[in-house]
A tleap script that builds the chain and sets N, CA, C and O, in Angstrom:
source leaprc.protein.ff14SB
mol = sequence {
  NMET ARG ARG SER THR VAL LEU GLY LEU SER
  VAL LEU LEU GLY ILE ALA CYS THR VAL GLY
  VAL GLY VAL LEU PRO ARG ALA ALA LEU ALA
  GLN LYS ALA GLU PRO MET PRO PRO ALA LYS
  GLY LYS GLN PHE GLU LEU ARG LEU ILE ARG
  VAL GLY ASN THR PHE GLN SER ILE ARG PHE
  ASN VAL ILE THR GLY GLU SER TRP ARG MET
  ALA GLY ASP LYS TYR GLU LYS VAL PRO GLU
  SER GLY GLU VAL PRO ALA GLY ASP TYR ASP
  ILE GLN LEU VAL THR ASP ASP THR ASP TRP
  MET ALA PHE ARG ILE ASP ARG VAL SER GLY
  THR THR TRP GLN MET ARG GLY ASN LYS TRP
  ILE LYS VAL LYS GLU PRO GLY GLU LYS GLU
  LYS LYS ILE CASP
}
set mol.1.N position { -1.751 -34.662 156.988 }
set mol.1.CA position { -2.678 -35.175 157.979 }
set mol.1.C position { -2.701 -34.261 159.205 }
set mol.1.O position { -3.754 -34.025 159.798 }
set mol.2.N position { -1.542 -33.758 159.568 }
set mol.2.CA position { -1.455 -32.901 160.734 }
set mol.2.C position { -2.257 -31.611 160.544 }
set mol.2.O position { -2.922 -31.142 161.468 }
set mol.3.N position { -2.187 -31.036 159.318 }
set mol.3.CA position { -2.948 -29.820 159.025 }
set mol.3.C position { -4.449 -30.062 159.140 }
set mol.3.O position { -5.166 -29.222 159.684 }
set mol.4.N position { -4.923 -31.168 158.649 }
set mol.4.CA position { -6.353 -31.457 158.702 }
set mol.4.C position { -6.820 -31.637 160.143 }
set mol.4.O position { -7.950 -31.273 160.468 }
set mol.5.N position { -5.977 -32.187 161.010 }
set mol.5.CA position { -6.322 -32.343 162.426 }
set mol.5.C position { -6.425 -30.983 163.099 }
set mol.5.O position { -7.365 -30.732 163.853 }
set mol.6.N position { -5.460 -30.101 162.830 }
set mol.6.CA position { -5.478 -28.752 163.401 }
set mol.6.C position { -6.685 -27.985 162.877 }
set mol.6.O position { -7.363 -27.293 163.636 }
set mol.7.N position { -6.950 -28.106 161.589 }
set mol.7.CA position { -8.098 -27.450 160.975 }
set mol.7.C position { -9.395 -27.967 161.583 }
set mol.7.O position { -10.295 -27.184 161.887 }
set mol.8.N position { -9.493 -29.274 161.760 }
set mol.8.CA position { -10.695 -29.879 162.347 }
set mol.8.C position { -10.923 -29.401 163.772 }
set mol.8.O position { -12.054 -29.100 164.153 }
set mol.9.N position { -9.842 -29.328 164.573 }
set mol.9.CA position { -9.960 -28.836 165.944 }
set mol.9.C position { -10.364 -27.372 165.973 }
set mol.9.O position { -11.151 -26.957 166.824 }
set mol.10.N position { -9.829 -26.596 165.052 }
set mol.10.CA position { -10.179 -25.174 164.969 }
set mol.10.C position { -11.661 -25.004 164.659 }
set mol.10.O position { -12.332 -24.158 165.251 }
set mol.11.N position { -12.170 -25.807 163.730 }
set mol.11.CA position { -13.584 -25.741 163.365 }
set mol.11.C position { -14.444 -26.125 164.566 }
set mol.11.O position { -15.426 -25.445 164.867 }
set mol.12.N position { -14.084 -27.214 165.258 }
set mol.12.CA position { -14.840 -27.641 166.432 }
set mol.12.C position { -14.818 -26.587 167.528 }
set mol.12.O position { -15.838 -26.336 168.170 }
set mol.13.N position { -13.671 -25.974 167.744 }
set mol.13.CA position { -13.556 -24.923 168.750 }
set mol.13.C position { -14.430 -23.731 168.376 }
set mol.13.O position { -15.099 -23.148 169.230 }
set mol.14.N position { -14.418 -23.378 167.102 }
set mol.14.CA position { -15.256 -22.272 166.620 }
set mol.14.C position { -16.728 -22.553 166.828 }
set mol.14.O position { -17.477 -21.671 167.248 }
set mol.15.N position { -17.154 -23.783 166.535 }
set mol.15.CA position { -18.556 -24.165 166.731 }
set mol.15.C position { -18.915 -24.122 168.203 }
set mol.15.O position { -19.974 -23.616 168.574 }
set mol.16.N position { -18.037 -24.652 169.043 }
set mol.16.CA position { -18.295 -24.648 170.491 }
set mol.16.C position { -18.430 -23.226 171.017 }
set mol.16.O position { -19.309 -22.945 171.833 }
set mol.17.N position { -17.568 -22.329 170.556 }
set mol.17.CA position { -17.639 -20.926 170.995 }
set mol.17.C position { -18.923 -20.274 170.521 }
set mol.17.O position { -19.561 -19.540 171.275 }
set mol.18.N position { -19.311 -20.533 169.283 }
set mol.18.CA position { -20.526 -19.956 168.732 }
set mol.18.C position { -21.757 -20.450 169.479 }
set mol.18.O position { -22.642 -19.658 169.803 }
set mol.19.N position { -21.824 -21.725 169.751 }
set mol.19.CA position { -22.945 -22.286 170.488 }
set mol.19.C position { -22.951 -21.729 171.905 }
set mol.19.O position { -24.008 -21.369 172.423 }
set mol.20.N position { -21.796 -21.654 172.530 }
set mol.20.CA position { -21.699 -21.122 173.886 }
set mol.20.C position { -22.149 -19.682 173.963 }
set mol.20.O position { -22.843 -19.303 174.907 }
set mol.21.N position { -21.771 -18.875 172.995 }
set mol.21.CA position { -22.167 -17.471 172.971 }
set mol.21.C position { -23.672 -17.352 172.809 }
set mol.21.O position { -24.289 -16.474 173.412 }
set mol.22.N position { -24.270 -18.216 172.010 }
set mol.22.CA position { -25.714 -18.173 171.792 }
set mol.22.C position { -26.500 -18.574 173.022 }
set mol.22.O position { -27.618 -18.094 173.208 }
set mol.23.N position { -25.958 -19.438 173.869 }
set mol.23.CA position { -26.664 -19.927 175.043 }
set mol.23.C position { -26.579 -18.928 176.190 }
set mol.23.O position { -27.568 -18.728 176.895 }
set mol.24.N position { -25.454 -18.309 176.392 }
set mol.24.CA position { -25.278 -17.419 177.535 }
set mol.24.C position { -26.225 -16.227 177.557 }
set mol.24.O position { -26.807 -15.954 178.607 }
set mol.25.N position { -26.414 -15.501 176.457 }
set mol.25.CA position { -27.319 -14.362 176.528 }
set mol.25.C position { -28.747 -14.738 176.892 }
set mol.25.O position { -29.406 -13.997 177.622 }
set mol.26.N position { -29.249 -15.885 176.396 }
set mol.26.CA position { -30.609 -16.289 176.741 }
set mol.26.C position { -30.740 -16.516 178.240 }
set mol.26.O position { -31.741 -16.134 178.845 }
set mol.27.N position { -29.732 -17.137 178.839 }
set mol.27.CA position { -29.766 -17.373 180.282 }
set mol.27.C position { -29.714 -16.048 181.027 }
set mol.27.O position { -30.402 -15.868 182.032 }
set mol.28.N position { -28.902 -15.123 180.537 }
set mol.28.CA position { -28.792 -13.821 181.190 }
set mol.28.C position { -30.092 -13.037 181.051 }
set mol.28.O position { -30.486 -12.333 181.981 }
set mol.29.N position { -30.766 -13.146 179.908 }
set mol.29.CA position { -32.018 -12.426 179.697 }
set mol.29.C position { -33.136 -12.970 180.575 }
set mol.29.O position { -34.082 -12.246 180.886 }
set mol.30.N position { -33.045 -14.224 180.976 }
set mol.30.CA position { -34.078 -14.837 181.795 }
set mol.30.C position { -34.048 -14.306 183.227 }
set mol.30.O position { -35.035 -14.433 183.951 }
set mol.31.N position { -32.938 -13.717 183.641 }
set mol.31.CA position { -32.826 -13.192 184.994 }
set mol.31.C position { -33.559 -11.873 185.101 }
set mol.31.O position { -33.496 -11.047 184.191 }
set mol.32.N position { -34.248 -11.671 186.199 }
set mol.32.CA position { -34.983 -10.427 186.432 }
set mol.32.C position { -34.032 -9.389 187.025 }
set mol.32.O position { -33.333 -9.660 188.001 }
set mol.33.N position { -34.016 -8.196 186.424 }
set mol.33.CA position { -33.159 -7.125 186.924 }
set mol.33.C position { -33.798 -6.511 188.158 }
set mol.33.O position { -34.943 -6.062 188.111 }
set mol.34.N position { -33.073 -6.491 189.242 }
set mol.34.CA position { -33.553 -5.891 190.480 }
set mol.34.C position { -32.500 -4.913 190.972 }
set mol.34.O position { -31.302 -5.166 190.840 }
set mol.35.N position { -32.946 -3.786 191.545 }
set mol.35.CA position { -31.961 -2.828 192.042 }
set mol.35.C position { -31.160 -3.427 193.182 }
set mol.35.O position { -31.697 -4.113 194.051 }
set mol.36.N position { -29.886 -3.158 193.159 }
set mol.36.CA position { -29.030 -3.626 194.239 }
set mol.36.C position { -29.126 -2.639 195.385 }
set mol.36.O position { -29.076 -1.429 195.161 }
set mol.37.N position { -29.262 -3.131 196.608 }
set mol.37.CA position { -29.283 -2.189 197.722 }
set mol.37.C position { -27.909 -1.524 197.849 }
set mol.37.O position { -26.882 -2.167 197.627 }
set mol.38.N position { -27.893 -0.255 198.200 }
set mol.38.CA position { -26.600 0.408 198.314 }
set mol.38.C position { -25.793 -0.173 199.469 }
set mol.38.O position { -26.352 -0.700 200.431 }
set mol.39.N position { -24.492 -0.071 199.362 }
set mol.39.CA position { -23.631 -0.506 200.463 }
set mol.39.C position { -23.938 0.365 201.679 }
set mol.39.O position { -24.373 1.507 201.533 }
set mol.40.N position { -23.722 -0.155 202.835 }
set mol.40.CA position { -24.015 0.583 204.058 }
set mol.40.C position { -23.328 1.952 204.003 }
set mol.40.O position { -22.128 2.052 203.746 }
set mol.41.N position { -24.111 2.992 204.250 }
set mol.41.CA position { -23.564 4.341 204.226 }
set mol.41.C position { -23.459 4.942 202.834 }
set mol.41.O position { -22.886 6.021 202.680 }
set mol.42.N position { -24.003 4.270 201.804 }
set mol.42.CA position { -23.898 4.753 200.420 }
set mol.42.C position { -25.283 5.062 199.851 }
set mol.42.O position { -25.556 4.722 198.700 }
set mol.43.N position { -26.135 5.680 200.605 }
set mol.43.CA position { -27.499 5.945 200.155 }
set mol.43.C position { -27.610 7.281 199.412 }
set mol.43.O position { -28.585 7.500 198.694 }
set mol.44.N position { -26.639 8.170 199.570 }
set mol.44.CA position { -26.689 9.488 198.941 }
set mol.44.C position { -25.506 9.699 198.011 }
set mol.44.O position { -24.411 9.186 198.241 }
set mol.45.N position { -25.752 10.476 196.942 }
set mol.45.CA position { -24.684 10.873 196.031 }
set mol.45.C position { -24.815 12.356 195.762 }
set mol.45.O position { -25.872 12.948 195.979 }
set mol.46.N position { -23.730 12.957 195.285 }
set mol.46.CA position { -23.681 14.383 195.009 }
set mol.46.C position { -23.166 14.591 193.599 }
set mol.46.O position { -22.172 13.986 193.198 }
set mol.47.N position { -23.842 15.447 192.848 }
set mol.47.CA position { -23.399 15.811 191.509 }
set mol.47.C position { -23.088 17.303 191.497 }
set mol.47.O position { -23.884 18.113 191.973 }
set mol.48.N position { -21.919 17.664 190.946 }
set mol.48.CA position { -21.471 19.056 190.858 }
set mol.48.C position { -21.154 19.406 189.419 }
set mol.48.O position { -20.719 18.558 188.639 }
set mol.49.N position { -21.378 20.672 189.076 }
set mol.49.CA position { -21.027 21.140 187.740 }
set mol.49.C position { -20.658 22.614 187.825 }
set mol.49.O position { -21.293 23.392 188.538 }
set mol.50.N position { -19.623 22.981 187.084 }
set mol.50.CA position { -19.214 24.380 187.009 }
set mol.50.C position { -20.010 25.058 185.904 }
set mol.50.O position { -20.118 24.536 184.795 }
set mol.51.N position { -20.568 26.227 186.214 }
set mol.51.CA position { -21.325 27.019 185.251 }
set mol.51.C position { -20.730 28.423 185.274 }
set mol.51.O position { -21.021 29.211 186.173 }
set mol.52.N position { -19.890 28.734 184.274 }
set mol.52.CA position { -19.177 30.016 184.280 }
set mol.52.C position { -18.261 30.081 185.489 }
set mol.52.O position { -17.407 29.214 185.675 }
set mol.53.N position { -18.440 31.116 186.317 }
set mol.53.CA position { -17.629 31.274 187.532 }
set mol.53.C position { -18.333 30.769 188.777 }
set mol.53.O position { -17.880 31.025 189.893 }
set mol.54.N position { -19.440 30.050 188.600 }
set mol.54.CA position { -20.187 29.518 189.736 }
set mol.54.C position { -20.278 27.998 189.604 }
set mol.54.O position { -19.692 27.416 188.690 }
set mol.55.N position { -20.996 27.369 190.497 }
set mol.55.CA position { -21.243 25.932 190.386 }
set mol.55.C position { -22.671 25.641 190.812 }
set mol.55.O position { -23.303 26.430 191.515 }
set mol.56.N position { -23.157 24.509 190.379 }
set mol.56.CA position { -24.459 23.988 190.790 }
set mol.56.C position { -24.229 22.596 191.343 }
set mol.56.O position { -23.374 21.854 190.860 }
set mol.57.N position { -24.999 22.252 192.359 }
set mol.57.CA position { -24.864 20.907 192.912 }
set mol.57.C position { -26.216 20.375 193.341 }
set mol.57.O position { -27.092 21.116 193.787 }
set mol.58.N position { -26.358 19.061 193.190 }
set mol.58.CA position { -27.565 18.367 193.616 }
set mol.58.C position { -27.138 17.136 194.404 }
set mol.58.O position { -26.338 16.325 193.936 }
set mol.59.N position { -27.686 17.014 195.602 }
set mol.59.CA position { -27.503 15.810 196.422 }
set mol.59.C position { -28.787 15.005 196.283 }
set mol.59.O position { -29.879 15.572 196.282 }
set mol.60.N position { -28.662 13.667 196.164 }
set mol.60.CA position { -29.866 12.866 196.001 }
set mol.60.C position { -29.746 11.517 196.681 }
set mol.60.O position { -28.653 10.992 196.893 }
set mol.61.N position { -30.910 10.974 197.015 }
set mol.61.CA position { -31.030 9.652 197.600 }
set mol.61.C position { -31.171 8.670 196.447 }
set mol.61.O position { -32.116 8.775 195.666 }
set mol.62.N position { -30.256 7.723 196.326 }
set mol.62.CA position { -30.252 6.807 195.179 }
set mol.62.C position { -31.425 5.830 195.188 }
set mol.62.O position { -31.736 5.248 194.149 }
set mol.63.N position { -32.080 5.634 196.323 }
set mol.63.CA position { -33.207 4.701 196.412 }
set mol.63.C position { -34.540 5.408 196.207 }
set mol.63.O position { -35.401 4.902 195.488 }
set mol.64.N position { -34.721 6.568 196.825 }
set mol.64.CA position { -36.006 7.263 196.752 }
set mol.64.C position { -36.068 8.279 195.617 }
set mol.64.O position { -37.161 8.658 195.195 }
set mol.65.N position { -34.920 8.728 195.114 }
set mol.65.CA position { -34.893 9.759 194.083 }
set mol.65.C position { -35.030 11.160 194.641 }
set mol.65.O position { -34.868 12.133 193.904 }
set mol.66.N position { -35.324 11.286 195.925 }
set mol.66.CA position { -35.468 12.595 196.561 }
set mol.66.C position { -34.169 13.377 196.393 }
set mol.66.O position { -33.081 12.819 196.532 }
set mol.67.N position { -34.285 14.677 196.094 }
set mol.67.CA position { -33.072 15.452 195.820 }
set mol.67.C position { -33.170 16.865 196.379 }
set mol.67.O position { -34.253 17.388 196.643 }
set mol.68.N position { -31.985 17.461 196.549 }
set mol.68.CA position { -31.866 18.804 197.106 }
set mol.68.C position { -30.810 19.581 196.332 }
set mol.68.O position { -29.777 19.027 195.958 }
set mol.69.N position { -31.070 20.871 196.091 }
set mol.69.CA position { -30.084 21.765 195.464 }
set mol.69.C position { -29.380 22.530 196.570 }
set mol.69.O position { -29.995 22.920 197.563 }
set mol.70.N position { -28.086 22.738 196.387 }
set mol.70.CA position { -27.347 23.530 197.352 }
set mol.70.C position { -27.611 25.007 197.053 }
set mol.70.O position { -27.430 25.473 195.928 }
set mol.71.N position { -28.039 25.722 198.078 }
set mol.71.CA position { -28.308 27.158 197.953 }
set mol.71.C position { -27.502 27.862 199.037 }
set mol.71.O position { -27.917 27.923 200.194 }
set mol.72.N position { -26.350 28.389 198.650 }
set mol.72.CA position { -25.463 28.999 199.647 }
set mol.72.C position { -24.915 27.934 200.576 }
set mol.72.O position { -24.215 27.017 200.148 }
set mol.73.N position { -25.244 28.067 201.863 }
set mol.73.CA position { -24.739 27.116 202.853 }
set mol.73.C position { -25.827 26.155 203.347 }
set mol.73.O position { -25.713 25.601 204.440 }
set mol.74.N position { -26.890 25.954 202.537 }
set mol.74.CA position { -27.953 25.031 202.931 }
set mol.74.C position { -28.495 24.313 201.704 }
set mol.74.O position { -28.271 24.739 200.571 }
set mol.75.N position { -29.214 23.212 201.943 }
set mol.75.CA position { -29.874 22.466 200.886 }
set mol.75.C position { -31.344 22.846 200.836 }
set mol.75.O position { -31.982 23.046 201.870 }
set mol.76.N position { -31.884 22.946 199.606 }
set mol.76.CA position { -33.309 23.169 199.399 }
set mol.76.C position { -33.858 21.998 198.603 }
set mol.76.O position { -33.311 21.629 197.564 }
set mol.77.N position { -34.966 21.406 199.110 }
set mol.77.CA position { -35.558 20.240 198.450 }
set mol.77.C position { -36.056 20.633 197.061 }
set mol.77.O position { -36.667 21.688 196.885 }
set mol.78.N position { -35.788 19.772 196.080 }
set mol.78.CA position { -36.287 19.983 194.717 }
set mol.78.C position { -37.699 19.402 194.667 }
set mol.78.O position { -37.885 18.213 194.925 }
set mol.79.N position { -38.701 20.230 194.337 }
set mol.79.CA position { -40.083 19.735 194.290 }
set mol.79.C position { -40.298 18.725 193.162 }
set mol.79.O position { -39.581 18.728 192.161 }
set mol.80.N position { -41.296 17.867 193.344 }
set mol.80.CA position { -41.661 16.841 192.376 }
set mol.80.C position { -42.956 17.238 191.671 }
set mol.80.O position { -43.786 17.947 192.240 }
set mol.81.N position { -43.123 16.780 190.435 }
set mol.81.CA position { -44.363 17.034 189.699 }
set mol.81.C position { -45.355 15.885 189.870 }
set mol.81.O position { -46.471 15.943 189.355 }
set mol.82.N position { -44.951 14.851 190.586 }
set mol.82.CA position { -45.809 13.688 190.819 }
set mol.82.C position { -45.111 12.718 191.745 }
set mol.82.O position { -44.060 13.017 192.310 }
set mol.83.N position { -45.717 11.547 191.890 }
set mol.83.CA position { -45.164 10.515 192.762 }
set mol.83.C position { -43.892 9.913 192.151 }
set mol.83.O position { -43.798 9.726 190.938 }
set mol.84.N position { -42.917 9.615 193.020 }
set mol.84.CA position { -41.652 9.015 192.579 }
set mol.84.C position { -41.484 7.692 193.340 }
set mol.84.O position { -41.286 7.701 194.555 }
set mol.85.N position { -41.563 6.549 192.631 }
set mol.85.CA position { -41.431 5.257 193.302 }
set mol.85.C position { -39.981 4.958 193.674 }
set mol.85.O position { -39.049 5.533 193.112 }
set mol.86.N position { -39.813 4.062 194.617 }
set mol.86.CA position { -38.463 3.617 194.977 }
set mol.86.C position { -37.813 2.978 193.753 }
set mol.86.O position { -38.492 2.335 192.952 }
set mol.87.N position { -36.507 3.153 193.606 }
set mol.87.CA position { -35.796 2.606 192.451 }
set mol.87.C position { -34.299 2.641 192.663 }
set mol.87.O position { -33.817 2.424 193.775 }
set mol.88.N position { -33.575 2.909 191.617 }
set mol.88.CA position { -32.114 3.029 191.628 }
set mol.88.C position { -31.784 4.251 190.776 }
set mol.88.O position { -31.657 4.145 189.556 }
set mol.89.N position { -31.647 5.400 191.412 }
set mol.89.CA position { -31.590 6.681 190.719 }
set mol.89.C position { -30.174 7.191 190.473 }
set mol.89.O position { -29.244 6.941 191.240 }
set mol.90.N position { -30.059 7.916 189.367 }
set mol.90.CA position { -28.833 8.638 189.040 }
set mol.90.C position { -29.247 9.990 188.487 }
set mol.90.O position { -30.326 10.132 187.913 }
set mol.91.N position { -28.386 10.980 188.664 }
set mol.91.CA position { -28.622 12.332 188.155 }
set mol.91.C position { -27.409 12.762 187.348 }
set mol.91.O position { -26.266 12.532 187.743 }
set mol.92.N position { -27.678 13.390 186.212 }
set mol.92.CA position { -26.623 13.948 185.357 }
set mol.92.C position { -26.869 15.440 185.200 }
set mol.92.O position { -28.010 15.873 185.040 }
set mol.93.N position { -25.799 16.224 185.246 }
set mol.93.CA position { -25.864 17.663 185.045 }
set mol.93.C position { -25.073 18.011 183.797 }
set mol.93.O position { -23.998 17.455 183.571 }
set mol.94.N position { -25.595 18.931 182.977 }
set mol.94.CA position { -24.901 19.371 181.769 }
set mol.94.C position { -24.907 20.900 181.729 }
set mol.94.O position { -25.816 21.545 182.252 }
set mol.95.N position { -23.869 21.466 181.095 }
set mol.95.CA position { -23.769 22.918 181.008 }
set mol.95.C position { -23.189 23.342 179.671 }
set mol.95.O position { -22.545 22.558 178.974 }
set mol.96.N position { -23.434 24.609 179.327 }
set mol.96.CA position { -22.794 25.215 178.159 }
set mol.96.C position { -22.008 26.457 178.604 }
set mol.96.O position { -21.761 27.355 177.799 }
set mol.97.N position { -21.625 26.508 179.855 }
set mol.97.CA position { -20.873 27.584 180.505 }
set mol.97.C position { -21.694 28.837 180.797 }
set mol.97.O position { -21.171 29.767 181.410 }
set mol.98.N position { -22.965 28.901 180.380 }
set mol.98.CA position { -23.818 30.026 180.748 }
set mol.98.C position { -25.097 29.549 181.435 }
set mol.98.O position { -25.684 30.285 182.229 }
set mol.99.N position { -25.524 28.347 181.142 }
set mol.99.CA position { -26.736 27.789 181.724 }
set mol.99.C position { -26.509 26.301 181.987 }
set mol.99.O position { -25.502 25.749 181.543 }
set mol.100.N position { -27.415 25.650 182.691 }
set mol.100.CA position { -27.254 24.238 183.001 }
set mol.100.C position { -28.609 23.545 183.020 }
set mol.100.O position { -29.653 24.191 183.113 }
set mol.101.N position { -28.575 22.221 182.931 }
set mol.101.CA position { -29.765 21.382 183.005 }
set mol.101.C position { -29.444 20.151 183.847 }
set mol.101.O position { -28.288 19.748 183.973 }
set mol.102.N position { -30.495 19.564 184.419 }
set mol.102.CA position { -30.337 18.344 185.208 }
set mol.102.C position { -31.336 17.304 184.726 }
set mol.102.O position { -32.462 17.630 184.350 }
set mol.103.N position { -30.903 16.041 184.743 }
set mol.103.CA position { -31.742 14.915 184.351 }
set mol.103.C position { -31.610 13.830 185.411 }
set mol.103.O position { -30.511 13.548 185.888 }
set mol.104.N position { -32.741 13.220 185.779 }
set mol.104.CA position { -32.749 12.110 186.741 }
set mol.104.C position { -33.343 10.899 186.041 }
set mol.104.O position { -34.337 11.013 185.324 }
set mol.105.N position { -32.728 9.735 186.250 }
set mol.105.CA position { -33.228 8.493 185.667 }
set mol.105.C position { -33.283 7.405 186.729 }
set mol.105.O position { -32.397 7.278 187.574 }
set mol.106.N position { -34.358 6.627 186.654 }
set mol.106.CA position { -34.439 5.405 187.456 }
set mol.106.C position { -33.808 4.322 186.594 }
set mol.106.O position { -34.364 3.932 185.568 }
set mol.107.N position { -32.645 3.839 187.015 }
set mol.107.CA position { -31.891 2.876 186.210 }
set mol.107.C position { -32.571 1.519 186.099 }
set mol.107.O position { -32.156 0.690 185.289 }
set mol.108.N position { -33.613 1.276 186.900 }
set mol.108.CA position { -34.346 0.014 186.808 }
set mol.108.C position { -35.460 0.118 185.767 }
set mol.108.O position { -35.575 -0.738 184.889 }
set mol.109.N position { -36.278 1.164 185.864 }
set mol.109.CA position { -37.442 1.294 184.975 }
set mol.109.C position { -37.158 2.128 183.729 }
set mol.109.O position { -37.851 1.994 182.721 }
set mol.110.N position { -36.140 2.989 183.793 }
set mol.110.CA position { -35.853 3.883 182.674 }
set mol.110.C position { -36.621 5.188 182.745 }
set mol.110.O position { -36.400 6.072 181.918 }
set mol.111.N position { -37.518 5.333 183.713 }
set mol.111.CA position { -38.281 6.571 183.856 }
set mol.111.C position { -37.307 7.729 184.052 }
set mol.111.O position { -36.345 7.631 184.814 }
set mol.112.N position { -37.580 8.835 183.343 }
set mol.112.CA position { -36.657 9.964 183.328 }
set mol.112.C position { -37.393 11.255 183.675 }
set mol.112.O position { -38.559 11.435 183.322 }
set mol.113.N position { -36.699 12.143 184.365 }
set mol.113.CA position { -37.214 13.465 184.695 }
set mol.113.C position { -36.205 14.501 184.233 }
set mol.113.O position { -35.000 14.250 184.204 }
set mol.114.N position { -36.720 15.673 183.871 }
set mol.114.CA position { -35.870 16.819 183.548 }
set mol.114.C position { -36.204 17.926 184.531 }
set mol.114.O position { -37.373 18.165 184.832 }
set mol.115.N position { -35.170 18.605 185.035 }
set mol.115.CA position { -35.416 19.708 185.945 }
set mol.115.C position { -35.756 20.947 185.116 }
set mol.115.O position { -34.962 21.395 184.288 }
set mol.116.N position { -36.948 21.488 185.353 }
set mol.116.CA position { -37.398 22.711 184.692 }
set mol.116.C position { -37.962 23.632 185.751 }
set mol.116.O position { -38.823 23.234 186.536 }
set mol.117.N position { -37.474 24.872 185.772 }
set mol.117.CA position { -37.948 25.808 186.789 }
set mol.117.C position { -37.690 25.314 188.196 }
set mol.117.O position { -38.506 25.525 189.093 }
set mol.118.N position { -36.547 24.649 188.396 }
set mol.118.CA position { -36.142 24.087 189.696 }
set mol.118.C position { -37.145 23.069 190.236 }
set mol.118.O position { -37.317 22.952 191.449 }
set mol.119.N position { -37.814 22.324 189.331 }
set mol.119.CA position { -38.768 21.286 189.708 }
set mol.119.C position { -38.568 20.108 188.760 }
set mol.119.O position { -38.330 20.303 187.568 }
set mol.120.N position { -38.665 18.863 189.293 }
set mol.120.CA position { -38.543 17.674 188.450 }
set mol.120.C position { -39.831 17.477 187.664 }
set mol.120.O position { -40.914 17.408 188.246 }
set mol.121.N position { -39.716 17.387 186.349 }
set mol.121.CA position { -40.842 17.148 185.452 }
set mol.121.C position { -40.588 15.809 184.749 }
set mol.121.O position { -39.552 15.619 184.112 }
set mol.122.N position { -41.555 14.880 184.874 }
set mol.122.CA position { -41.401 13.555 184.267 }
set mol.122.C position { -41.449 13.673 182.748 }
set mol.122.O position { -42.311 14.355 182.194 }
set mol.123.N position { -40.510 12.999 182.081 }
set mol.123.CA position { -40.473 12.962 180.622 }
set mol.123.C position { -41.468 11.905 180.158 }
set mol.123.O position { -41.463 10.777 180.649 }
set mol.124.N position { -42.320 12.280 179.209 }
set mol.124.CA position { -43.340 11.363 178.695 }
set mol.124.C position { -42.669 10.185 177.987 }
set mol.124.O position { -41.764 10.371 177.174 }
set mol.125.N position { -43.119 8.984 178.303 }
set mol.125.CA position { -42.602 7.760 177.688 }
set mol.125.C position { -43.215 7.584 176.301 }
set mol.125.O position { -44.298 8.106 176.036 }
set mol.126.N position { -42.534 6.853 175.411 }
set mol.126.CA position { -43.122 6.575 174.095 }
set mol.126.C position { -44.467 5.863 174.261 }
set mol.126.O position { -44.565 4.877 174.992 }
set mol.127.N position { -45.496 6.364 173.584 }
set mol.127.CA position { -46.817 5.753 173.662 }
set mol.127.C position { -47.646 6.194 174.853 }
set mol.127.O position { -48.823 5.844 174.938 }
set mol.128.N position { -47.067 6.952 175.776 }
set mol.128.CA position { -47.797 7.413 176.955 }
set mol.128.C position { -48.700 8.580 176.552 }
set mol.128.O position { -48.263 9.498 175.858 }
set mol.129.N position { -49.957 8.540 176.989 }
set mol.129.CA position { -50.905 9.578 176.631 }
set mol.129.C position { -50.714 10.803 177.518 }
set mol.129.O position { -50.326 10.702 178.682 }
set mol.130.N position { -51.001 11.967 176.929 }
set mol.130.CA position { -50.924 13.237 177.664 }
set mol.130.C position { -51.990 13.233 178.759 }
set mol.130.O position { -53.104 12.753 178.548 }
set mol.131.N position { -51.641 13.772 179.932 }
set mol.131.CA position { -52.633 13.935 180.993 }
set mol.131.C position { -53.380 15.234 180.738 }
set mol.131.O position { -52.773 16.283 180.521 }
set mol.132.N position { -54.710 15.148 180.767 }
set mol.132.CA position { -55.514 16.341 180.564 }
set mol.132.C position { -55.628 17.101 181.873 }
set mol.132.O position { -55.927 16.529 182.921 }
set mol.133.N position { -55.384 18.398 181.791 }
set mol.133.CA position { -55.482 19.250 182.982 }
set mol.133.C position { -56.769 20.056 182.853 }
set mol.133.O position { -56.961 20.796 181.888 }
set mol.134.N position { -57.653 19.899 183.853 }
set mol.134.CA position { -58.936 20.629 183.817 }
set mol.134.C position { -58.790 22.012 184.378 }
set mol.134.O position { -59.763 22.764 184.426 }
savepdb mol mol.pdb
quit
């Protein structure tokens, strides 16, 4: 009798956990994702990468996406290929020890840019039509 009671409680606990797990994600999905404002004084971030015997660095505003490359002892603004809306931005740098690339993503919308020729170029989204240039 004792085994059947323990078994019964285990089954009930398993069902309760399964039902609970099924309910929580739906509630979480119903919430709208909004960018969190940065903590006071945390509006800028810096990304560094070693490339051979040199380094590359980009400083950026996490809200506006505006960014600058370090050139010697000064920053130079990275030009944009179009309008950049306010969001929650991050930049990643990658290297193969001879060359490097940079990618920027808006963590809210998923919009992504790749740095080409020292300029941000928006990556085409799935299903997005090519813009015709006259």
